[in-house]
PDB file of N, CA, C and O in Angstrom:
ATOM      1  N   MET A   1      -8.751   0.879 -13.007  1.00  0.00           N
ATOM      2  CA  MET A   1      -8.409   1.097 -11.208  1.00  0.00           C
ATOM      3  C   MET A   1      -6.846   2.089 -11.087  1.00  0.00           C
ATOM      4  O   MET A   1      -5.896   2.088 -11.870  1.00  0.00           O
ATOM      5  N   LYS A   2      -7.013   2.787  -9.962  1.00  0.00           N
ATOM      6  CA  LYS A   2      -6.164   3.299  -9.327  1.00  0.00           C
ATOM      7  C   LYS A   2      -5.261   2.243  -8.580  1.00  0.00           C
ATOM      8  O   LYS A   2      -5.625   1.466  -7.698  1.00  0.00           O
ATOM      9  N   THR A   3      -3.661   2.424  -9.278  1.00  0.00           N
ATOM     10  CA  THR A   3      -2.767   2.025  -8.822  1.00  0.00           C
ATOM     11  C   THR A   3      -2.236   2.328  -7.737  1.00  0.00           C
ATOM     12  O   THR A   3      -2.497   3.381  -7.155  1.00  0.00           O
ATOM     13  N   LEU A   4      -1.234   1.263  -7.208  1.00  0.00           N
ATOM     14  CA  LEU A   4      -0.804   1.289  -5.813  1.00  0.00           C
ATOM     15  C   LEU A   4       0.453   2.646  -5.815  1.00  0.00           C
ATOM     16  O   LEU A   4       0.470   3.612  -5.052  1.00  0.00           O
ATOM     17  N   GLU A   5       1.491   2.306  -6.989  1.00  0.00           N
ATOM     18  CA  GLU A   5       2.082   3.004  -7.260  1.00  0.00           C
ATOM     19  C   GLU A   5       1.735   4.700  -7.755  1.00  0.00           C
ATOM     20  O   GLU A   5       2.673   5.497  -7.768  1.00  0.00           O
ATOM     21  N   GLU A   6       0.255   5.179  -8.170  1.00  0.00           N
ATOM     22  CA  GLU A   6       0.031   6.054  -7.984  1.00  0.00           C
ATOM     23  C   GLU A   6      -0.381   6.692  -6.634  1.00  0.00           C
ATOM     24  O   GLU A   6      -0.494   7.883  -6.344  1.00  0.00           O
ATOM     25  N   LEU A   7      -0.547   5.731  -5.988  1.00  0.00           N
ATOM     26  CA  LEU A   7      -0.654   6.501  -4.213  1.00  0.00           C
ATOM     27  C   LEU A   7       0.538   6.585  -4.090  1.00  0.00           C
ATOM     28  O   LEU A   7       0.653   7.582  -3.376  1.00  0.00           O
ATOM     29  N   LEU A   8       1.551   6.211  -4.302  1.00  0.00           N
ATOM     30  CA  LEU A   8       2.494   6.176  -3.519  1.00  0.00           C
ATOM     31  C   LEU A   8       3.219   7.800  -4.327  1.00  0.00           C
ATOM     32  O   LEU A   8       3.760   8.741  -3.746  1.00  0.00           O
ATOM     33  N   CYS A   9       3.027   7.666  -5.413  1.00  0.00           N
ATOM     34  CA  CYS A   9       3.338   8.901  -6.191  1.00  0.00           C
ATOM     35  C   CYS A   9       2.713  10.337  -5.710  1.00  0.00           C
ATOM     36  O   CYS A   9       3.355  11.349  -5.429  1.00  0.00           O
ATOM     37  N   ILE A  10       1.483  10.185  -5.693  1.00  0.00           N
ATOM     38  CA  ILE A  10       0.911  11.489  -5.262  1.00  0.00           C
ATOM     39  C   ILE A  10       0.807  11.348  -3.739  1.00  0.00           C
ATOM     40  O   ILE A  10       0.427  12.484  -3.452  1.00  0.00           O
ATOM     41  N   LYS A  11       0.882  10.824  -2.821  1.00  0.00           N
ATOM     42  CA  LYS A  11       1.400  11.062  -1.378  1.00  0.00           C
ATOM     43  C   LYS A  11       2.863  11.587  -1.235  1.00  0.00           C
ATOM     44  O   LYS A  11       3.123  12.496  -0.446  1.00  0.00           O
ATOM     45  N   GLY A  12       3.589  11.134  -1.834  1.00  0.00           N
ATOM     46  CA  GLY A  12       4.966  11.233  -1.813  1.00  0.00           C
ATOM     47  C   GLY A  12       5.904  10.898  -0.558  1.00  0.00           C
ATOM     48  O   GLY A  12       6.909  11.492  -0.167  1.00  0.00           O
ATOM     49  N   GLU A  13       5.080   9.436   0.096  1.00  0.00           N
ATOM     50  CA  GLU A  13       5.450   9.137   1.431  1.00  0.00           C
ATOM     51  C   GLU A  13       5.091   7.702   1.491  1.00  0.00           C
ATOM     52  O   GLU A  13       3.991   7.546   0.962  1.00  0.00           O
ATOM     53  N   PRO A  14       5.537   6.719   1.881  1.00  0.00           N
ATOM     54  CA  PRO A  14       4.773   5.276   2.035  1.00  0.00           C
ATOM     55  C   PRO A  14       3.704   5.615   2.818  1.00  0.00           C
ATOM     56  O   PRO A  14       3.516   6.489   3.665  1.00  0.00           O
ATOM     57  N   PHE A  15       2.844   4.463   2.207  1.00  0.00           N
ATOM     58  CA  PHE A  15       1.295   4.087   2.853  1.00  0.00           C
ATOM     59  C   PHE A  15       1.292   3.008   3.325  1.00  0.00           C
ATOM     60  O   PHE A  15       2.042   2.124   2.912  1.00  0.00           O
ATOM     61  N   THR A  16       0.263   2.805   4.507  1.00  0.00           N
ATOM     62  CA  THR A  16      -0.019   2.205   4.880  1.00  0.00           C
ATOM     63  C   THR A  16      -1.515   0.960   4.373  1.00  0.00           C
ATOM     64  O   THR A  16      -2.377   1.401   3.613  1.00  0.00           O
ATOM     65  N   MET A  17      -1.602  -0.258   4.806  1.00  0.00           N
ATOM     66  CA  MET A  17      -2.797  -1.383   4.546  1.00  0.00           C
ATOM     67  C   MET A  17      -3.860  -0.360   4.050  1.00  0.00           C
ATOM     68  O   MET A  17      -4.363  -0.214   2.936  1.00  0.00           O
ATOM     69  N   ARG A  18      -4.077   0.426   5.441  1.00  0.00           N
ATOM     70  CA  ARG A  18      -5.529   1.046   5.256  1.00  0.00           C
ATOM     71  C   ARG A  18      -5.559   1.911   4.114  1.00  0.00           C
ATOM     72  O   ARG A  18      -6.550   1.999   3.389  1.00  0.00           O
ATOM     73  N   GLU A  19      -4.439   2.588   3.926  1.00  0.00           N
ATOM     74  CA  GLU A  19      -4.521   4.047   2.535  1.00  0.00           C
ATOM     75  C   GLU A  19      -4.445   2.905   1.308  1.00  0.00           C
ATOM     76  O   GLU A  19      -4.509   3.400   0.183  1.00  0.00           O
ATOM     77  N   ALA A  20      -4.348   1.782   1.355  1.00  0.00           N
ATOM     78  CA  ALA A  20      -3.958   0.996   0.175  1.00  0.00           C
ATOM     79  C   ALA A  20      -5.215   0.436  -0.231  1.00  0.00           C
ATOM     80  O   ALA A  20      -5.548   0.419  -1.416  1.00  0.00           O
ATOM     81  N   ARG A  21      -5.983  -0.058   0.758  1.00  0.00           N
ATOM     82  CA  ARG A  21      -7.501  -0.576   0.959  1.00  0.00           C
ATOM     83  C   ARG A  21      -8.690   0.363   0.751  1.00  0.00           C
ATOM     84  O   ARG A  21      -9.837  -0.033   0.543  1.00  0.00           O
ATOM     85  N   LYS A  22      -8.220   1.953   0.845  1.00  0.00           N
ATOM     86  CA  LYS A  22      -9.020   2.896   0.421  1.00  0.00           C
ATOM     87  C   LYS A  22      -8.992   3.378  -0.812  1.00  0.00           C
ATOM     88  O   LYS A  22      -9.854   3.893  -1.524  1.00  0.00           O
ATOM     89  N   TRP A  23      -7.223   2.989  -1.036  1.00  0.00           N
ATOM     90  CA  TRP A  23      -7.258   3.758  -2.833  1.00  0.00           C
ATOM     91  C   TRP A  23      -7.970   2.883  -3.556  1.00  0.00           C
ATOM     92  O   TRP A  23      -8.590   3.398  -4.486  1.00  0.00           O
ATOM     93  N   CYS A  24      -8.089   1.622  -3.414  1.00  0.00           N
ATOM     94  CA  CYS A  24      -7.986   0.502  -4.202  1.00  0.00           C
ATOM     95  C   CYS A  24      -9.753  -0.302  -3.861  1.00  0.00           C
ATOM     96  O   CYS A  24      -9.789  -1.528  -3.753  1.00  0.00           O
ATOM     97  N   ASN A  25     -10.701   0.284  -3.764  1.00  0.00           N
ATOM     98  CA  ASN A  25     -11.775   0.282  -3.258  1.00  0.00           C
ATOM     99  C   ASN A  25     -12.416  -1.067  -4.041  1.00  0.00           C
ATOM    100  O   ASN A  25     -12.613  -1.087  -5.255  1.00  0.00           O
ATOM    101  N   GLY A  26     -12.657  -2.000  -3.286  1.00  0.00           N
ATOM    102  CA  GLY A  26     -13.367  -3.240  -3.940  1.00  0.00           C
ATOM    103  C   GLY A  26     -12.386  -4.561  -3.958  1.00  0.00           C
ATOM    104  O   GLY A  26     -12.752  -5.737  -3.955  1.00  0.00           O
ATOM    105  N   ILE A  27     -11.231  -4.122  -3.975  1.00  0.00           N
ATOM    106  CA  ILE A  27      -9.999  -5.116  -4.155  1.00  0.00           C
ATOM    107  C   ILE A  27     -10.004  -5.807  -2.790  1.00  0.00           C
ATOM    108  O   ILE A  27     -10.068  -5.049  -1.822  1.00  0.00           O
ATOM    109  N   HIS A  28      -9.942  -7.279  -2.526  1.00  0.00           N
ATOM    110  CA  HIS A  28      -9.879  -8.040  -1.277  1.00  0.00           C
ATOM    111  C   HIS A  28      -8.576  -7.607  -0.474  1.00  0.00           C
ATOM    112  O   HIS A  28      -7.647  -7.791  -1.260  1.00  0.00           O
ATOM    113  N   ARG A  29      -8.107  -7.146   0.654  1.00  0.00           N
ATOM    114  CA  ARG A  29      -7.347  -7.147   1.449  1.00  0.00           C
ATOM    115  C   ARG A  29      -5.951  -8.267   1.139  1.00  0.00           C
ATOM    116  O   ARG A  29      -4.742  -8.057   1.042  1.00  0.00           O
ATOM    117  N   ASN A  30      -6.847  -9.600   1.041  1.00  0.00           N
ATOM    118  CA  ASN A  30      -5.727 -10.572   0.655  1.00  0.00           C
ATOM    119  C   ASN A  30      -5.160 -10.445  -0.433  1.00  0.00           C
ATOM    120  O   ASN A  30      -3.962 -10.727  -0.447  1.00  0.00           O
ATOM    121  N   THR A  31      -5.713 -10.048  -1.531  1.00  0.00           N
ATOM    122  CA  THR A  31      -5.366  -9.869  -2.654  1.00  0.00           C
ATOM    123  C   THR A  31      -4.405  -8.721  -2.443  1.00  0.00           C
ATOM    124  O   THR A  31      -3.289  -9.226  -2.564  1.00  0.00           O
ATOM    125  N   LEU A  32      -4.276  -7.439  -2.190  1.00  0.00           N
ATOM    126  CA  LEU A  32      -3.431  -6.536  -1.471  1.00  0.00           C
ATOM    127  C   LEU A  32      -2.403  -6.488  -0.932  1.00  0.00           C
ATOM    128  O   LEU A  32      -1.366  -5.864  -1.159  1.00  0.00           O
ATOM    129  N   SER A  33      -2.801  -7.402   0.054  1.00  0.00           N
ATOM    130  CA  SER A  33      -1.513  -7.855   0.428  1.00  0.00           C
ATOM    131  C   SER A  33      -0.603  -8.679  -0.007  1.00  0.00           C
ATOM    132  O   SER A  33       0.562  -8.469   0.331  1.00  0.00           O
ATOM    133  N   TYR A  34      -0.951  -9.906  -0.934  1.00  0.00           N
ATOM    134  CA  TYR A  34      -0.263 -10.229  -1.628  1.00  0.00           C
ATOM    135  C   TYR A  34       0.632  -9.476  -2.788  1.00  0.00           C
ATOM    136  O   TYR A  34       1.824  -9.659  -3.035  1.00  0.00           O
ATOM    137  N   ILE A  35      -0.399  -8.472  -3.501  1.00  0.00           N
ATOM    138  CA  ILE A  35       0.625  -7.571  -4.608  1.00  0.00           C
ATOM    139  C   ILE A  35       1.712  -6.531  -3.623  1.00  0.00           C
ATOM    140  O   ILE A  35       2.798  -6.213  -4.107  1.00  0.00           O
ATOM    141  N   MET A  36       1.404  -6.157  -2.544  1.00  0.00           N
ATOM    142  CA  MET A  36       2.330  -5.390  -1.513  1.00  0.00           C
ATOM    143  C   MET A  36       3.475  -5.994  -1.146  1.00  0.00           C
ATOM    144  O   MET A  36       4.564  -5.422  -1.167  1.00  0.00           O
ATOM    145  N   LYS A  37       3.247  -7.515  -0.689  1.00  0.00           N
ATOM    146  CA  LYS A  37       4.669  -8.171  -0.390  1.00  0.00           C
ATOM    147  C   LYS A  37       5.435  -8.515  -1.563  1.00  0.00           C
ATOM    148  O   LYS A  37       6.654  -8.604  -1.418  1.00  0.00           O
ATOM    149  N   GLU A  38       4.854  -8.757  -2.873  1.00  0.00           N
ATOM    150  CA  GLU A  38       5.828  -8.761  -3.845  1.00  0.00           C
ATOM    151  C   GLU A  38       6.379  -7.538  -4.503  1.00  0.00           C
ATOM    152  O   GLU A  38       7.525  -7.612  -4.948  1.00  0.00           O
ATOM    153  N   GLU A  39       5.650  -6.321  -4.634  1.00  0.00           N
ATOM    154  CA  GLU A  39       5.692  -5.148  -5.178  1.00  0.00           C
ATOM    155  C   GLU A  39       6.573  -4.249  -4.572  1.00  0.00           C
ATOM    156  O   GLU A  39       7.398  -3.709  -5.309  1.00  0.00           O
ATOM    157  N   PHE A  40       6.569  -3.935  -3.204  1.00  0.00           N
ATOM    158  CA  PHE A  40       6.838  -3.084  -2.572  1.00  0.00           C
ATOM    159  C   PHE A  40       8.109  -3.454  -1.076  1.00  0.00           C
ATOM    160  O   PHE A  40       8.017  -4.439  -0.344  1.00  0.00           O
ATOM    161  N   LYS A  41       8.946  -2.613  -0.992  1.00  0.00           N
ATOM    162  CA  LYS A  41       9.422  -2.935   0.532  1.00  0.00           C
ATOM    163  C   LYS A  41       8.935  -2.512   1.725  1.00  0.00           C
ATOM    164  O   LYS A  41       8.567  -1.362   1.484  1.00  0.00           O
ATOM    165  N   VAL A  42       8.679  -2.776   3.019  1.00  0.00           N
ATOM    166  CA  VAL A  42       8.139  -2.744   4.070  1.00  0.00           C
ATOM    167  C   VAL A  42       8.780  -2.077   5.014  1.00  0.00           C
ATOM    168  O   VAL A  42       9.963  -2.298   4.753  1.00  0.00           O
ATOM    169  N   LYS A  43       8.735  -1.337   6.034  1.00  0.00           N
ATOM    170  CA  LYS A  43       9.275  -1.044   7.297  1.00  0.00           C
ATOM    171  C   LYS A  43       8.468  -0.947   8.129  1.00  0.00           C
ATOM    172  O   LYS A  43       7.296  -0.975   7.754  1.00  0.00           O
ATOM    173  N   MET A  44       8.704  -0.822   9.310  1.00  0.00           N
ATOM    174  CA  MET A  44       7.577  -0.576  10.674  1.00  0.00           C
ATOM    175  C   MET A  44       8.082   0.946  10.773  1.00  0.00           C
ATOM    176  O   MET A  44       9.198   1.424  10.568  1.00  0.00           O
ATOM    177  N   LYS A  45       6.695   1.626  11.214  1.00  0.00           N
ATOM    178  CA  LYS A  45       6.629   3.079  11.337  1.00  0.00           C
ATOM    179  C   LYS A  45       5.600   3.142  12.450  1.00  0.00           C
ATOM    180  O   LYS A  45       4.421   3.136  12.096  1.00  0.00           O
ATOM    181  N   ASN A  46       5.936   3.214  14.008  1.00  0.00           N
ATOM    182  CA  ASN A  46       5.015   3.698  15.061  1.00  0.00           C
ATOM    183  C   ASN A  46       4.334   2.587  15.144  1.00  0.00           C
ATOM    184  O   ASN A  46       3.279   2.646  15.776  1.00  0.00           O
ATOM    185  N   LYS A  47       4.676   1.491  14.636  1.00  0.00           N
ATOM    186  CA  LYS A  47       4.120  -0.187  15.107  1.00  0.00           C
ATOM    187  C   LYS A  47       3.077  -0.464  14.226  1.00  0.00           C
ATOM    188  O   LYS A  47       2.047  -1.027  14.599  1.00  0.00           O
ATOM    189  N   THR A  48       3.361   0.042  12.622  1.00  0.00           N
ATOM    190  CA  THR A  48       2.771   0.078  11.607  1.00  0.00           C
ATOM    191  C   THR A  48       3.551  -0.428  10.784  1.00  0.00           C
ATOM    192  O   THR A  48       4.727  -0.083  10.898  1.00  0.00           O
ATOM    193  N   LYS A  49       3.146  -1.559   9.511  1.00  0.00           N
ATOM    194  CA  LYS A  49       3.967  -1.672   8.471  1.00  0.00           C
ATOM    195  C   LYS A  49       3.700  -0.328   7.369  1.00  0.00           C
ATOM    196  O   LYS A  49       2.571   0.013   7.017  1.00  0.00           O
ATOM    197  N   VAL A  50       4.775   0.242   6.984  1.00  0.00           N
ATOM    198  CA  VAL A  50       4.585   0.962   5.763  1.00  0.00           C
ATOM    199  C   VAL A  50       5.022   0.485   4.661  1.00  0.00           C
ATOM    200  O   VAL A  50       5.911  -0.347   4.842  1.00  0.00           O
ATOM    201  N   TYR A  51       4.673   0.734   3.246  1.00  0.00           N
ATOM    202  CA  TYR A  51       4.823   0.448   2.378  1.00  0.00           C
ATOM    203  C   TYR A  51       5.719   1.515   0.956  1.00  0.00           C
ATOM    204  O   TYR A  51       5.246   2.616   0.672  1.00  0.00           O
ATOM    205  N   TYR A  52       6.479   1.193   0.513  1.00  0.00           N
ATOM    206  CA  TYR A  52       7.437   1.892  -0.198  1.00  0.00           C
ATOM    207  C   TYR A  52       8.391   1.234  -1.257  1.00  0.00           C
ATOM    208  O   TYR A  52       9.033   0.218  -0.994  1.00  0.00           O
ATOM    209  N   LYS A  53       8.438   1.780  -2.292  1.00  0.00           N
ATOM    210  CA  LYS A  53       9.570   1.329  -3.409  1.00  0.00           C
ATOM    211  C   LYS A  53      10.936   1.661  -3.032  1.00  0.00           C
ATOM    212  O   LYS A  53      11.869   1.376  -3.782  1.00  0.00           O
TER     213      LYS A  53
END
């Protein structure tokens, strides 16, 4: 499975929940939300949450 760290590295900038869901195809959104809250920092960008390390 592609990891969220790989997404962050390849993209080179913070990612959104929508991008994470596309990247981790087949993983439930609640599971992704839990992982992202535990492993990444969050900030607001134009009324959208973006995640980074």
